[in-house]
C-alpha positions as CSV (number, residue, x, y, z in Angstrom):
1,X,24.0,16.8,27.6
2,X,21.7,14.9,29.1
3,X,18.0,16.0,28.5
4,X,15.2,14.8,31.0
5,X,12.7,11.9,29.8
6,X,9.2,13.2,29.3
7,X,6.6,10.4,30.0
8,X,3.1,10.5,29.3
9,X,1.7,6.8,29.2
10,X,-0.6,7.3,31.9
11,X,-3.6,9.4,32.3
12,X,-3.1,10.3,35.9
13,X,0.8,11.6,35.1
14,X,2.1,14.6,34.2
15,X,1.9,15.4,30.3
16,X,-1.2,12.8,30.3
17,X,-2.6,15.5,27.9
18,X,-0.4,14.1,25.3
19,X,-1.4,10.3,25.8
20,X,-3.8,8.4,23.3
21,X,-6.0,8.1,26.0
22,X,-6.4,11.7,26.8
23,X,-9.7,13.1,26.8
24,X,-9.4,15.4,23.8
25,X,-11.5,14.8,20.9
26,X,-9.7,14.7,17.1
27,X,-11.1,15.2,13.9
28,X,-9.5,13.4,11.2
29,X,-11.2,11.7,7.7
30,X,-14.0,13.8,8.0
31,X,-15.0,12.3,11.4
32,X,-14.6,13.3,15.4
33,X,-12.9,11.0,17.3
34,X,-13.3,10.8,21.2
35,X,-9.5,10.0,21.4
36,X,-6.5,9.5,19.5
37,X,-6.7,5.8,20.9
38,X,-10.0,5.3,19.1
39,X,-8.5,6.5,15.9
40,X,-5.3,4.4,16.2
41,X,-7.3,1.3,17.2
42,X,-9.6,1.7,14.3
43,X,-7.1,2.2,11.5
44,X,-5.9,-1.6,12.3
45,X,-9.3,-2.7,10.3
46,X,-10.8,-2.6,6.7
47,X,-14.3,-3.1,8.1
48,X,-16.1,0.2,8.1
49,X,-18.6,-1.1,10.2
50,X,-16.3,-2.1,12.9
51,X,-14.5,0.8,12.5
52,X,-17.3,2.6,13.7
53,X,-17.9,0.4,16.4
54,X,-14.1,1.3,17.9
55,X,-15.1,4.8,17.2
56,X,-18.2,4.9,19.1
57,X,-16.9,2.5,22.0
58,X,-17.6,4.4,25.3
59,X,-14.0,4.7,26.4
60,X,-10.2,4.4,24.9
61,X,-9.5,1.3,27.1
62,X,-12.7,0.0,25.0
63,X,-11.5,1.0,22.0
64,X,-8.1,-0.7,22.6
65,X,-9.8,-4.1,23.7
66,X,-12.2,-3.9,20.6
67,X,-8.8,-3.1,18.7
68,X,-7.5,-6.5,20.2
69,X,-10.8,-8.5,19.8
70,X,-10.9,-11.6,17.5
71,X,-11.6,-10.1,14.2
72,X,-8.8,-10.6,12.5
73,X,-10.5,-11.5,9.4
74,X,-10.8,-7.8,8.9
75,X,-7.5,-6.6,9.9
76,X,-5.2,-4.7,7.8
77,X,-1.8,-6.9,7.1
78,X,0.9,-5.7,9.7
79,X,-1.1,-4.9,12.5
80,X,-1.5,-6.2,16.0
């Protein structure tokens, strides 16, 4: 039985509310995160100040960029 594939990798597509970039705040570890993308990217780093910078990023796109930034000295092992 073939089931339909549900894709949600874009904010403009159907099911976009399931994307990490979806504009739905989440509360985890005692903090409010603007999107799941903000939380995901921040977890790559050990530095609490840099984590806050990512949490306070103005958009999920900026949070992602910060998550890939040249702050490797603060990065957790095994992250990209």
